[in-house]
Each structure stands twice: as C-alpha cells, then as structure tokens.
Biopython code that builds the backbone (N, CA, C, O; Angstrom):
import numpy as np
from Bio.PDB.StructureBuilder import StructureBuilder

atoms = [
    (1, "PHE", "N", (0.840, -1.175, 0.000)),
    (1, "PHE", "CA", (0.000, 0.000, 0.000)),
    (1, "PHE", "C", (0.881, 1.232, 0.000)),
    (1, "PHE", "O", (2.040, 1.183, 0.411)),
    (2, "ILE", "N", (0.321, 2.335, -0.463)),
    (2, "ILE", "CA", (1.086, 3.567, -0.681)),
    (2, "ILE", "C", (0.460, 4.721, 0.091)),
    (2, "ILE", "O", (-0.763, 4.855, 0.144)),
    (3, "ALA", "N", (1.305, 5.548, 0.686)),
    (3, "ALA", "CA", (0.881, 6.824, 1.254)),
    (3, "ALA", "C", (1.631, 7.901, 0.484)),
    (3, "ALA", "O", (2.848, 7.822, 0.320)),
    (4, "GLU", "N", (0.906, 8.902, 0.017)),
    (4, "GLU", "CA", (1.551, 10.020, -0.688)),
    (4, "GLU", "C", (1.295, 11.290, 0.106)),
    (4, "GLU", "O", (0.155, 11.613, 0.442)),
    (5, "ILE", "N", (2.376, 12.005, 0.401)),
    (5, "ILE", "CA", (2.273, 13.239, 1.173)),
    (5, "ILE", "C", (2.730, 14.393, 0.300)),
    (5, "ILE", "O", (3.813, 14.362, -0.284)),
    (6, "ASP", "N", (1.883, 15.411, 0.221)),
    (6, "ASP", "CA", (2.173, 16.611, -0.561)),
    (6, "ASP", "C", (2.824, 17.634, 0.364)),
    (6, "ASP", "O", (2.222, 18.069, 1.345)),
    (7, "TYR", "N", (4.064, 18.014, 0.042)),
    (7, "TYR", "CA", (4.816, 18.978, 0.843)),
    (7, "TYR", "C", (4.779, 20.375, 0.231)),
    (7, "TYR", "O", (5.505, 21.263, 0.678)),
    (8, "GLY", "N", (3.948, 20.579, -0.781)),
    (8, "GLY", "CA", (3.856, 21.885, -1.425)),
    (8, "GLY", "C", (4.648, 21.911, -2.713)),
    (8, "GLY", "O", (4.066, 21.829, -3.795)),
    (9, "ASP", "N", (5.971, 22.024, -2.621)),
    (9, "ASP", "CA", (6.825, 22.080, -3.807)),
    (9, "ASP", "C", (7.082, 20.699, -4.401)),
    (9, "ASP", "O", (7.464, 20.588, -5.565)),
    (10, "PHE", "N", (6.877, 19.656, -3.619)),
    (10, "PHE", "CA", (7.103, 18.292, -4.080)),
    (10, "PHE", "C", (6.217, 17.350, -3.268)),
    (10, "PHE", "O", (5.641, 17.742, -2.254)),
    (11, "SER", "N", (6.117, 16.111, -3.725)),
    (11, "SER", "CA", (5.391, 15.106, -2.952)),
    (11, "SER", "C", (6.273, 13.876, -2.801)),
    (11, "SER", "O", (7.195, 13.648, -3.583)),
    (12, "VAL", "N", (5.966, 13.092, -1.779)),
    (12, "VAL", "CA", (6.727, 11.866, -1.516)),
    (12, "VAL", "C", (5.741, 10.717, -1.382)),
    (12, "VAL", "O", (4.748, 10.803, -0.661)),
    (13, "ARG", "N", (6.042, 9.641, -2.096)),
    (13, "ARG", "CA", (5.256, 8.407, -1.986)),
    (13, "ARG", "C", (6.044, 7.411, -1.150)),
    (13, "ARG", "O", (7.216, 7.141, -1.414)),
    (14, "TYR", "N", (5.382, 6.876, -0.145)),
    (14, "TYR", "CA", (5.955, 5.852, 0.717)),
    (14, "TYR", "C", (5.266, 4.543, 0.325)),
    (14, "TYR", "O", (4.083, 4.352, 0.609)),
    (15, "CYS", "N", (5.996, 3.656, -0.316)),
    (15, "CYS", "CA", (5.427, 2.430, -0.875)),
    (15, "CYS", "C", (5.865, 1.209, -0.065)),
    (15, "CYS", "O", (6.953, 1.187, 0.510)),
    (16, "GLY", "N", (5.009, 0.206, -0.032)),
    (16, "GLY", "CA", (5.329, -1.026, 0.685)),
    (16, "GLY", "C", (4.813, -1.020, 2.107)),
    (16, "GLY", "O", (5.363, -1.690, 2.981)),
    (17, "LEU", "N", (3.748, -0.257, 2.337)),
    (17, "LEU", "CA", (3.183, -0.193, 3.678)),
    (17, "LEU", "C", (2.147, -1.295, 3.877)),
    (17, "LEU", "O", (1.547, -1.781, 2.918)),
    (18, "GLN", "N", (1.953, -1.671, 5.105)),
    (18, "GLN", "CA", (1.053, -2.751, 5.472)),
    (18, "GLN", "C", (-0.405, -2.307, 5.355)),
    (18, "GLN", "O", (-0.769, -1.214, 5.789)),
    (19, "GLN", "N", (-1.226, -3.164, 4.767)),
    (19, "GLN", "CA", (-2.646, -2.869, 4.630)),
    (19, "GLN", "C", (-3.258, -2.571, 5.991)),
    (19, "GLN", "O", (-2.976, -3.258, 6.972)),
    (20, "GLY", "N", (-4.095, -1.546, 6.044)),
    (20, "GLY", "CA", (-4.780, -1.195, 7.283)),
    (20, "GLY", "C", (-3.983, -0.322, 8.228)),
    (20, "GLY", "O", (-4.485, 0.048, 9.289)),
    (21, "THR", "N", (-2.737, 0.022, 7.868)),
    (21, "THR", "CA", (-1.922, 0.852, 8.764)),
    (21, "THR", "C", (-1.660, 2.239, 8.183)),
    (21, "THR", "O", (-1.072, 3.088, 8.854)),
    (22, "VAL", "N", (-2.084, 2.476, 6.957)),
    (22, "VAL", "CA", (-1.784, 3.729, 6.254)),
    (22, "VAL", "C", (-2.773, 4.807, 6.694)),
    (22, "VAL", "O", (-3.949, 4.533, 6.934)),
    (23, "LEU", "N", (-2.268, 6.041, 6.795)),
    (23, "LEU", "CA", (-3.133, 7.167, 7.144)),
    (23, "LEU", "C", (-4.310, 7.270, 6.183)),
    (23, "LEU", "O", (-4.221, 6.845, 5.031)),
    (24, "LYS", "N", (-5.404, 7.831, 6.661)),
    (24, "LYS", "CA", (-6.573, 8.043, 5.806)),
    (24, "LYS", "C", (-6.299, 9.203, 4.843)),
    (24, "LYS", "O", (-5.529, 10.108, 5.167)),
    (25, "PRO", "N", (-6.931, 9.179, 3.652)),
    (25, "PRO", "CA", (-6.745, 10.287, 2.698)),
    (25, "PRO", "C", (-7.058, 11.635, 3.340)),
    (25, "PRO", "O", (-7.947, 11.752, 4.184)),
    (26, "ASP", "N", (-6.310, 12.639, 2.922)),
    (26, "ASP", "CA", (-6.470, 14.032, 3.374)),
    (26, "ASP", "C", (-6.118, 14.254, 4.847)),
    (26, "ASP", "O", (-6.509, 15.267, 5.427)),
    (27, "SER", "N", (-5.382, 13.313, 5.459)),
    (27, "SER", "CA", (-4.924, 13.502, 6.838)),
    (27, "SER", "C", (-3.885, 14.620, 6.879)),
    (27, "SER", "O", (-3.128, 14.812, 5.927)),
    (28, "ILE", "N", (-3.859, 15.339, 7.969)),
    (28, "ILE", "CA", (-2.827, 16.338, 8.214)),
    (28, "ILE", "C", (-1.671, 15.603, 8.897)),
    (28, "ILE", "O", (-1.865, 14.944, 9.919)),
    (29, "VAL", "N", (-0.480, 15.719, 8.331)),
    (29, "VAL", "CA", (0.682, 14.998, 8.851)),
    (29, "VAL", "C", (1.685, 15.993, 9.426)),
    (29, "VAL", "O", (2.017, 16.997, 8.795)),
    (30, "LYS", "N", (2.157, 15.698, 10.625)),
    (30, "LYS", "CA", (3.177, 16.522, 11.262)),
    (30, "LYS", "C", (4.448, 15.700, 11.402)),
    (30, "LYS", "O", (4.410, 14.470, 11.369)),
    (31, "LYS", "N", (5.554, 16.376, 11.556)),
    (31, "LYS", "CA", (6.832, 15.701, 11.751)),
    (31, "LYS", "C", (6.721, 14.736, 12.928)),
    (31, "LYS", "O", (6.244, 15.097, 14.004)),
    (32, "GLY", "N", (7.174, 13.495, 12.699)),
    (32, "GLY", "CA", (7.148, 12.484, 13.736)),
    (32, "GLY", "C", (5.921, 11.585, 13.711)),
    (32, "GLY", "O", (5.888, 10.569, 14.405)),
    (33, "ASP", "N", (4.897, 11.948, 12.912)),
    (33, "ASP", "CA", (3.703, 11.107, 12.809)),
    (33, "ASP", "C", (4.028, 9.803, 12.086)),
    (33, "ASP", "O", (4.898, 9.767, 11.215)),
    (34, "VAL", "N", (3.333, 8.746, 12.449)),
    (34, "VAL", "CA", (3.476, 7.464, 11.769)),
    (34, "VAL", "C", (2.583, 7.490, 10.532)),
    (34, "VAL", "O", (1.380, 7.732, 10.627)),
    (35, "VAL", "N", (3.181, 7.240, 9.381)),
    (35, "VAL", "CA", (2.454, 7.241, 8.107)),
    (35, "VAL", "C", (1.850, 5.867, 7.863)),
    (35, "VAL", "O", (0.761, 5.764, 7.299)),
    (36, "GLY", "N", (2.532, 4.823, 8.273)),
    (36, "GLY", "CA", (2.073, 3.452, 8.116)),
    (36, "GLY", "C", (3.143, 2.518, 8.643)),
    (36, "GLY", "O", (4.252, 2.943, 8.963)),
    (37, "LYS", "N", (2.802, 1.242, 8.731)),
    (37, "LYS", "CA", (3.775, 0.238, 9.171)),
    (37, "LYS", "C", (4.320, -0.488, 7.959)),
    (37, "LYS", "O", (3.619, -0.682, 6.966)),
    (38, "LEU", "N", (5.578, -0.888, 8.052)),
    (38, "LEU", "CA", (6.265, -1.544, 6.953)),
    (38, "LEU", "C", (5.598, -2.868, 6.613)),
    (38, "LEU", "O", (5.314, -3.689, 7.484)),
    (39, "GLY", "N", (5.358, -3.047, 5.321)),
    (39, "GLY", "CA", (4.778, -4.296, 4.828)),
    (39, "GLY", "C", (5.705, -4.887, 3.787)),
    (39, "GLY", "O", (6.925, -4.864, 3.949)),
    (40, "THR", "N", (5.134, -5.417, 2.720)),
    (40, "THR", "CA", (5.938, -5.986, 1.640)),
    (40, "THR", "C", (5.454, -5.436, 0.308)),
    (40, "THR", "O", (4.306, -5.013, 0.166)),
    (41, "ILE", "N", (6.356, -5.454, -0.659)),
    (41, "ILE", "CA", (6.026, -5.084, -2.023)),
    (41, "ILE", "C", (6.066, -6.389, -2.814)),
    (41, "ILE", "O", (7.135, -6.984, -2.953)),
    (42, "PRO", "N", (4.918, -6.851, -3.340)),
    (42, "PRO", "CA", (4.878, -8.176, -3.969)),
    (42, "PRO", "C", (5.988, -8.432, -4.993)),
    (42, "PRO", "O", (6.583, -9.509, -4.990)),
    (43, "CYS", "N", (6.273, -7.478, -5.853)),
    (43, "CYS", "CA", (7.298, -7.708, -6.881)),
    (43, "CYS", "C", (8.709, -7.688, -6.304)),
    (43, "CYS", "O", (9.667, -8.025, -7.000)),
    (44, "GLU", "N", (8.845, -7.296, -5.041)),
    (44, "GLU", "CA", (10.152, -7.265, -4.391)),
    (44, "GLU", "C", (10.180, -8.202, -3.185)),
    (44, "GLU", "O", (10.981, -8.007, -2.270)),
    (45, "SER", "N", (9.325, -9.205, -3.175)),
    (45, "SER", "CA", (9.187, -10.070, -2.001)),
    (45, "SER", "C", (10.427, -10.911, -1.714)),
    (45, "SER", "O", (10.583, -11.418, -0.603)),
    (46, "GLU", "N", (11.303, -11.064, -2.692)),
    (46, "GLU", "CA", (12.546, -11.806, -2.469)),
    (46, "GLU", "C", (13.537, -10.981, -1.644)),
    (46, "GLU", "O", (14.445, -11.538, -1.026)),
    (47, "SER", "N", (13.364, -9.655, -1.633)),
    (47, "SER", "CA", (14.251, -8.761, -0.883)),
    (47, "SER", "C", (13.803, -8.698, 0.582)),
    (47, "SER", "O", (12.681, -9.079, 0.917)),
    (48, "GLU", "N", (14.693, -8.215, 1.442)),
    (48, "GLU", "CA", (14.306, -7.960, 2.827)),
    (48, "GLU", "C", (13.274, -6.837, 2.849)),
    (48, "GLU", "O", (13.212, -6.035, 1.917)),
    (49, "SER", "N", (12.471, -6.772, 3.898)),
    (49, "SER", "CA", (11.494, -5.696, 4.032)),
    (49, "SER", "C", (12.209, -4.353, 3.988)),
    (49, "SER", "O", (13.251, -4.165, 4.617)),
    (50, "HIS", "N", (11.641, -3.440, 3.249)),
    (50, "HIS", "CA", (12.221, -2.101, 3.145)),
    (50, "HIS", "C", (11.142, -1.130, 2.699)),
    (50, "HIS", "O", (10.104, -1.541, 2.181)),
    (51, "LEU", "N", (11.381, 0.124, 2.893)),
    (51, "LEU", "CA", (10.471, 1.174, 2.470)),
    (51, "LEU", "C", (10.946, 1.712, 1.135)),
    (51, "LEU", "O", (12.102, 2.111, 0.992)),
    (52, "HIS", "N", (10.059, 1.722, 0.165)),
    (52, "HIS", "CA", (10.363, 2.255, -1.161)),
    (52, "HIS", "C", (9.847, 3.688, -1.169)),
    (52, "HIS", "O", (8.666, 3.927, -0.916)),
    (53, "ILE", "N", (10.731, 4.644, -1.460)),
    (53, "ILE", "CA", (10.364, 6.064, -1.437)),
    (53, "ILE", "C", (10.525, 6.656, -2.826)),
    (53, "ILE", "O", (11.536, 6.441, -3.494)),
    (54, "GLU", "N", (9.504, 7.413, -3.256)),
    (54, "GLU", "CA", (9.563, 8.130, -4.524)),
    (54, "GLU", "C", (9.352, 9.613, -4.240)),
    (54, "GLU", "O", (8.402, 9.983, -3.551)),
    (55, "VAL", "N", (10.230, 10.460, -4.765)),
    (55, "VAL", "CA", (10.103, 11.907, -4.627)),
    (55, "VAL", "C", (9.724, 12.460, -5.997)),
    (55, "VAL", "O", (10.408, 12.197, -6.986)),
    (56, "ILE", "N", (8.625, 13.231, -6.056)),
    (56, "ILE", "CA", (8.147, 13.772, -7.323)),
    (56, "ILE", "C", (8.046, 15.287, -7.201)),
    (56, "ILE", "O", (7.406, 15.817, -6.293)),
    (57, "GLU", "N", (8.697, 15.971, -8.141)),
    (57, "GLU", "CA", (8.661, 17.433, -8.189)),
    (57, "GLU", "C", (8.322, 17.840, -9.614)),
    (57, "GLU", "O", (9.036, 17.479, -10.550)),
    (58, "ASN", "N", (7.232, 18.594, -9.786)),
    (58, "ASN", "CA", (6.776, 19.015, -11.122)),
    (58, "ASN", "C", (6.628, 17.817, -12.060)),
    (58, "ASN", "O", (7.063, 17.864, -13.210)),
    (59, "ASP", "N", (6.011, 16.743, -11.560)),
    (59, "ASP", "CA", (5.772, 15.506, -12.328)),
    (59, "ASP", "C", (7.056, 14.804, -12.763)),
    (59, "ASP", "O", (7.022, 13.978, -13.675)),
    (60, "VAL", "N", (8.185, 15.117, -12.132)),
    (60, "VAL", "CA", (9.469, 14.480, -12.443)),
    (60, "VAL", "C", (9.948, 13.751, -11.188)),
    (60, "VAL", "O", (9.975, 14.320, -10.097)),
    (61, "TYR", "N", (10.323, 12.484, -11.361)),
    (61, "TYR", "CA", (10.860, 11.702, -10.247)),
    (61, "TYR", "C", (12.286, 12.160, -9.947)),
    (61, "TYR", "O", (13.105, 12.303, -10.855)),
    (62, "LYS", "N", (12.573, 12.387, -8.667)),
    (62, "LYS", "CA", (13.893, 12.830, -8.214)),
    (62, "LYS", "C", (14.559, 11.724, -7.404)),
    (62, "LYS", "O", (13.877, 10.861, -6.852)),
    (63, "ASP", "N", (15.864, 11.745, -7.332)),
    (63, "ASP", "CA", (16.616, 10.807, -6.515)),
    (63, "ASP", "C", (16.376, 11.188, -5.046)),
    (63, "ASP", "O", (16.760, 12.280, -4.629)),
    (64, "PRO", "N", (15.743, 10.299, -4.250)),
    (64, "PRO", "CA", (15.459, 10.645, -2.851)),
    (64, "PRO", "C", (16.712, 11.001, -2.052)),
    (64, "PRO", "O", (16.651, 11.860, -1.172)),
    (65, "MET", "N", (17.828, 10.370, -2.336)),
    (65, "MET", "CA", (19.060, 10.678, -1.603)),
    (65, "MET", "C", (19.501, 12.110, -1.862)),
    (65, "MET", "O", (19.969, 12.788, -0.947)),
    (66, "LYS", "N", (19.359, 12.576, -3.085)),
    (66, "LYS", "CA", (19.727, 13.965, -3.404)),
    (66, "LYS", "C", (18.674, 14.936, -2.907)),
    (66, "LYS", "O", (19.000, 16.030, -2.447)),
    (67, "ALA", "N", (17.420, 14.543, -2.997)),
    (67, "ALA", "CA", (16.325, 15.439, -2.583)),
    (67, "ALA", "C", (16.391, 15.771, -1.103)),
    (67, "ALA", "O", (16.023, 16.875, -0.699)),
    (68, "PHE", "N", (16.862, 14.818, -0.278)),
    (68, "PHE", "CA", (16.929, 15.027, 1.164)),
    (68, "PHE", "C", (18.338, 15.301, 1.653)),
    (68, "PHE", "O", (18.586, 15.274, 2.859)),
    (69, "GLY", "N", (19.268, 15.566, 0.741)),
    (69, "GLY", "CA", (20.603, 15.986, 1.115)),
    (69, "GLY", "C", (21.469, 14.909, 1.719)),
    (69, "GLY", "O", (22.405, 15.224, 2.455)),
    (70, "GLU", "N", (21.199, 13.663, 1.441)),
    (70, "GLU", "CA", (22.024, 12.569, 1.979)),
    (70, "GLU", "C", (23.175, 12.292, 1.031)),
    (70, "GLU", "O", (23.992, 11.408, 1.293)),
]
sb = StructureBuilder()
sb.init_structure("model")
sb.init_model(0)
sb.init_chain("A")
sb.init_seg("    ")
for serial, (resi, resn, name, xyz) in enumerate(atoms, 1):
    if name == "N":
        sb.init_residue(resn, " ", resi, " ")
    sb.init_atom(name, np.array(xyz, "f"), 0.0, 1.0, " ", f" {name:<3s}", serial, name[0])
structure = sb.get_structure()
C-alpha cells in the first residue's frame, strides 16, 4: 500500500506499507507522525522488508538521496 504526502513544492510516496496501517486520505501529517507500518512489495518479495520512497517534483521523479541531502 502507498501513502503520498504533498509537501507543497514536491510530494513523496511511501510504498510497501502494510494494509490497514496507512493514514486516511487528506490527513494532516506533522513531523514524527506514523504514516504506516512496513509491509511488503509483492514484486520485491525476495528482498528484505524495506520502504520504497519516490520523490516527485513538477511531475518528475527525483533521486530521494539527493532530494533530502544525503
């Protein structure tokens, strides 16, 4: 399951969340809030559990590591 949060200038999709744990649509999210619990991504089930993150700015996918200064 996916949670997408709009930060204004960009949005972030958090993919691979457990069914029933994701925030409801149009929720207000503050720093430190739980967006969802880690689940599995069917096409990546051979891998260890992990969170798949997509950063989108102006309909263009960005490298999350660069977007967050890591």
